[in-house]
C-alpha positions, 0 to 999 in steps of 0.5 A: 915774709913770715915773722913766725921764727927769728932763727933756730932758737925758736924751734924748741919753743914750737909745739910739734903740731904747730911745727908740722903745720909750718913745714906743710905750708912754708914756701921756703922748703923744697918738696923733697925736704918737706917730704923728709921732714913730714915722714910719719916715722920721724920723731919731732927731735929729729925733725928739729935737728934736720932744720938746724942742720939745714940752717947751718949748711944751706946758702938760703939759711933757715928753712922756715923763715926769712925774718933773720935776713931782715935783722941782718940787713941781707933782706930789706923792705923797700917800701913801708910795711904795716902788718899784724902778727898771725896765728903761728908766731913766736911770742918772744920775737913779737915782744922784742919787735913791739918794744923796739922803736918803730920802723916808720919813725921818719914817716909822718912823725908829726901826725903820729899820735900812737902809744906803743906798749910792751916789756923792756928787753935787752935786745929789741929789734927795729927793722927799717920800713917795718911797723907791727900794728897792735892794740896799743899802736896806731899810725896815720898815713897821708895818701893823696890828701886822705888821712888813713888811720891804721889799727891792728889786732894780731893772733887767732880768735880762739874762744877758750883763750880769750882770757888767757895770756899764755907765755906772753907779757903785758897784753900780748898772748901766745905760747908754743909757737902760736899766738891768739887774741885776748879780751885784754888786747881788744879792750886796749885797742878800743881805748887806743881808738877812742883816744885818737878819734878824728872824723876827718880820718878814714879808719882801717882795721887790720886783723889776722882773723877775718871779721867776716868769719868772727862776729866778735871782730865784726862787732869790734870794727863797729866799736872802732868806727872802722870804715874798712877792714883787711884780714888774712885769708885762712890758707889762701895766698891773698888777704881780704879787704871790705866793709860789711855793707858791701858783702851782707845782702840784708841786715838780718844776716849781719845781725845773726852773726853778731848775736851768735858771737855774743852768745858764744862770748857770754858762755865763756864769760859765765865760765871764767867770770869769777876767776877774772873778777878775783884777779882784778880785785887782787890787782886793785888791792895791790895798787891801792894806797895803804 
């Protein structure tokens, strides 16, 4: 159930490279239509027109996503779904979803200590049984006597974009049909996790990027005291759930991954430190009482 596109209005916000990527991997597009769309001589404007025309004439609707069917109620989630956004998404759609009342409002509401942040919109979408986890949102599920605490962090981990919000508002980051993780999101997630710490709970961190691949997320899992992580499988059909102890053959291998992530982050920070600190100083001055 991709949430990357709500309807044809998202098409103009997607960069050509990202659009071709979505077409290549979408299981909603027939082989013949995919070949037509990916013709090397087809201009991106004509590609978008073909997709719009298909949405208007095809009985199954928009060829890149079934998300609009969730909005209309044509497609329903029969069980509660907790998810994060991926790398190829429309940031405007996610902002509306994050601003809406949670889809699981009737599920264990008394145990819910979450805080949801996000900009206000004139039209916010609340889909029954759908909860999008983010850095400012956490949920508790009572399953067989186990209190399972969910944390989520969406988007790709892209080093040079860790301090860039793109077209996103507040803490969310994205643009041109892609979304990524920022240090601002990671910082808020750490704050959220610390505020709801309970040693009687089992903690599960849900991410798009894999902590097994990204040392930064492996370090984050440690800070959040996550017992398990679950993440997407890049270009594979199924996700992955594990903890580091179950997959690392020795401590040195794990340490190397963390040290490499720290070195990569330090190099980025040295490049942007002055600019980031200047922005923080300006914000503090504006908010300080005169």
